[in-house]
C-alpha positions, -999 to +999 in steps of 0.1 A: +510-114-382+482-139-377+464-126-347+430-111-347+427-077-332+409-069-300+378-058-319+377-090-338+379-111-307+352-091-290+330-096-321+336-133-321+329-136-283+296-117-287+285-139-316+298-172-303+274-201-300+281-235-287+287-257-318+264-287-324+276-322-319+270-327-356+296-300-363+321-315-338+316-349-355+324-333-389+356-319-374+364-353-359+359-370-393+381-345-411+409-350-385+404-387-388+410-385-426+442-366-419+457-385-390+438-418-386+419-430-356+441-433-325+430-459-300+433-455-263+451-482-243+445-472-206+474-484-185+455-485-152+481-468-130+467-433-119+497-425-096+521-430-125+499-408-147+498-381-121+535-380-117+542-382-154+519-353-161+536-332-135+569-340-151+556-331-185+550-295-176+571-271-197+591-298-214+589-323-242+579-359-241+614-372-243+627-352-214+596-362-193+602-399-200+639-397-191+630-379-158+603-405-150+626-434-158+653-420-136+628-415-107+616-451-109+651-465-111+663-445-081+634-452-058+618-486-052+583-473-044+562-442-043+565-442-005+603-440-010+599-410-033+576-393-008+600-399+021+633-392+003+654-360+009+641-334-015+675-330-031+676-367-041+642-364-059+653-332-076+685-347-088+666-378-102+642-358-123+666-330-134+665-340-171+628-330-171+635-294-163+622-272-135+633-300-111+635-276-081+597-270-085+585-303-097+604-325-072+588-309-041+554-308-058+555-345-065+565-352-029+536-330-017+511-348-039+523-382-027+521-370+009+486-358+005+474-391-010+483-408+023+490-445+030+489-465+010+498-444-020+469-457-042+444-440-065+428-470-080+395-461-064+391-432-089+381-456-116+348-463-099+342-428-083+316-404-097+333-381-121+328-349-102+342-365-070+373-378-088+380-344-105+374-325-072+398-348-053+425-346-079+423-308-084+426-304-046+460-320-047+490-295-047+495-280-082+470-303-099+447-285-124+419-297-147+443-308-174+463-330-151+431-345-136+417-352-170+449-369-181+447-392-151+411-401-159+415-407-196+450-423-198+447-444-167+411-456-170+399-447-204+372-424-190+359-397-213+379-365-208+396-341-231+427-326-214+430-290-227+467-285-232+483-256-253+476-273-286+440-282-278+433-247-265+448-230-296+431-253-322+398-255-303+397-218-299+403-211-336+377-237-345+352-220-322+347-250-300+347-226-270+345-188-267+375-167-275+398-162-245+378-187-225+394-198-192+409-233-192+381-243-168+355-231-193+373-247-222+373-281-205+336-278-197+327-269-233+348-297-248+331-322-226+296-308-235+301-311-272+321-343-276+306-378-277+322-398-249+334-424-274+352-398-294+370-381-264+404-398-268+405-396-306+396-360-307+421-351-280+450-368-297+441-355-332+437-319-320+471-321-304+486-335-336+470-309-357+483-282-334+518-295-337+518-300-374+495-275-390+476-252-366+508-239-350+512-205-333+520-192-368+494-214-386+499-231-419+463-223-430+469-231-467+478-266-458+448-270-435+420-293-445+398-277-418+400-241-430+366-241-446+350-249-412+373-226-392+358-193-380+392-179-372+405-185-407+374-169-422+376-139-399+413-134-408+405-136-446+378-110-441+401-087-421+428-090-447+404-084-476+410-117-493 
């Protein structure tokens, strides 16, 4: 068992302090040594990113990509997706899983955007306005909004997915059991804008390969700077 007990979490929450940017840079550098320095190549299509992110929910990248490709092959435009019978959209994206939920949601989002279906204006909008607009769309949360901003336009955001939340929480980058909203805010506060994409991608990779739900701590080059690892060793008397 690798979880800390309730008392341990309460103690961590009571003693948590926002880490310095110097500490975050040290984590960035160690991750860079492990995984390299990924470079962002924004594709400039926010509607595509919005739809792809909805399709990515509760599935893997391969299934998401198959579902997205089928959707674009079936319909000539986003307006055609919006106006199609719901069953046709559901059938097109079925390989992505949860099609009965995702299909209507995508159509609702496209309908809310209006005519023309275009979100290019987000690139020049004040950040708070852009995030507020996106999160007001049906079923769009902070992670999805952040994905649109960083992957479409290269704007500094750190989408907090399952991996970022797990690894960031263990490293003490935000308080134990923080809400996703709080986790997003803390990650933005402590991360240099130029490092946002790199840190996001490398935290995800670390969460997939090492800092898994059952973590491989003995393989982890971050363990000496990990409060969660230190607390577990103390608890286990190591």
